PLY file of the C-alpha trace (Angstrom):
ply
format ascii 1.0
element vertex 103
property float x
property float y
property float z
element edge 102
property int vertex1
property int vertex2
end_header
129.84 92.74 79.05
127.55 95.43 80.41
125.82 95.64 77.01
125.18 91.96 76.87
123.76 92.02 80.37
121.46 94.85 79.48
120.29 93.00 76.31
119.57 89.90 78.26
117.61 91.87 80.84
115.58 93.50 78.02
114.85 90.09 76.45
113.80 88.57 79.72
111.49 91.54 80.49
109.83 91.16 77.03
109.35 87.42 77.30
107.91 87.78 80.79
105.16 90.11 79.27
104.06 87.23 77.01
100.97 85.51 78.13
101.62 81.85 77.57
99.98 79.02 79.45
102.25 77.73 82.21
102.84 74.09 80.93
103.89 75.13 77.36
105.88 78.06 78.64
107.86 75.92 81.10
108.47 73.16 78.40
109.61 75.67 75.84
111.97 77.54 78.10
113.31 74.23 79.57
114.26 72.89 76.15
115.52 76.22 74.92
117.68 76.53 78.11
119.09 73.08 77.65
120.04 73.78 74.08
121.69 77.13 74.88
123.57 75.53 77.80
124.91 72.79 75.62
126.11 75.29 72.98
127.76 77.44 75.56
129.41 74.48 77.30
130.80 73.18 73.93
132.25 76.52 73.05
133.82 76.96 76.55
135.33 73.46 76.40
136.61 73.97 72.85
138.31 77.29 73.88
139.71 75.67 76.99
141.14 72.78 74.96
142.62 75.32 72.53
144.24 77.22 75.41
145.63 74.07 77.01
146.91 72.37 73.86
148.04 75.56 71.97
146.07 74.76 68.85
142.30 74.72 68.13
140.58 71.45 67.23
139.17 72.53 63.93
137.59 69.09 63.15
135.41 69.29 66.31
134.48 72.88 65.60
133.54 71.94 61.99
131.26 69.12 63.30
129.77 71.55 65.72
128.93 74.16 63.05
127.47 71.37 60.85
125.27 70.39 63.69
124.03 73.96 64.23
123.20 74.40 60.64
121.50 70.87 60.28
117.96 70.61 59.25
116.96 69.17 62.62
118.48 71.97 64.52
116.91 74.52 62.26
113.49 72.70 62.81
114.07 72.96 66.60
114.69 76.67 66.42
111.48 76.95 64.28
109.52 75.08 66.96
110.80 77.38 69.74
109.89 80.38 67.76
106.32 79.17 66.89
105.80 78.05 70.55
106.27 81.62 71.73
103.79 83.24 69.39
100.35 84.13 70.92
98.54 86.63 68.60
95.15 86.45 70.13
96.51 86.88 73.70
94.54 84.14 75.35
97.62 82.60 76.98
97.97 79.55 74.76
100.52 79.63 71.95
98.91 79.72 68.47
100.81 76.54 67.50
99.15 74.44 70.24
95.75 76.02 69.55
95.87 74.87 65.98
96.28 71.31 67.18
93.22 71.51 69.45
91.08 72.86 66.74
92.01 70.00 64.43
90.79 67.28 66.80
0 1
1 2
2 3
3 4
4 5
5 6
6 7
7 8
8 9
9 10
10 11
11 12
12 13
13 14
14 15
15 16
16 17
17 18
18 19
19 20
20 21
21 22
22 23
23 24
24 25
25 26
26 27
27 28
28 29
29 30
30 31
31 32
32 33
33 34
34 35
35 36
36 37
37 38
38 39
39 40
40 41
41 42
42 43
43 44
44 45
45 46
46 47
47 48
48 49
49 50
50 51
51 52
52 53
53 54
54 55
55 56
56 57
57 58
58 59
59 60
60 61
61 62
62 63
63 64
64 65
65 66
66 67
67 68
68 69
69 70
70 71
71 72
72 73
73 74
74 75
75 76
76 77
77 78
78 79
79 80
80 81
81 82
82 83
83 84
84 85
85 86
86 87
87 88
88 89
89 90
90 91
91 92
92 93
93 94
94 95
95 96
96 97
97 98
98 99
99 100
100 101
101 102
């Protein structure tokens, strides 16, 4: 548990050093947080159901894994990844700069 806590602290310190404009940063973190909370809640509920009933609901876990490996979920992960990249250090993610330049 202590290792996980330390890894999370390191990850938070590294993301805080990123220079991202406030609105995109808040949006990306908000959606990323919602996705992570939903994943954790599902796993906790699934384990709780397993403990209470004495057997795991493999159908539900299979559907959950299929959802996590679906094209739309992978695209969302790619969006989060791109939205956190700021190579030129101007505070605006490169993905959003590209859209402004095209207009």
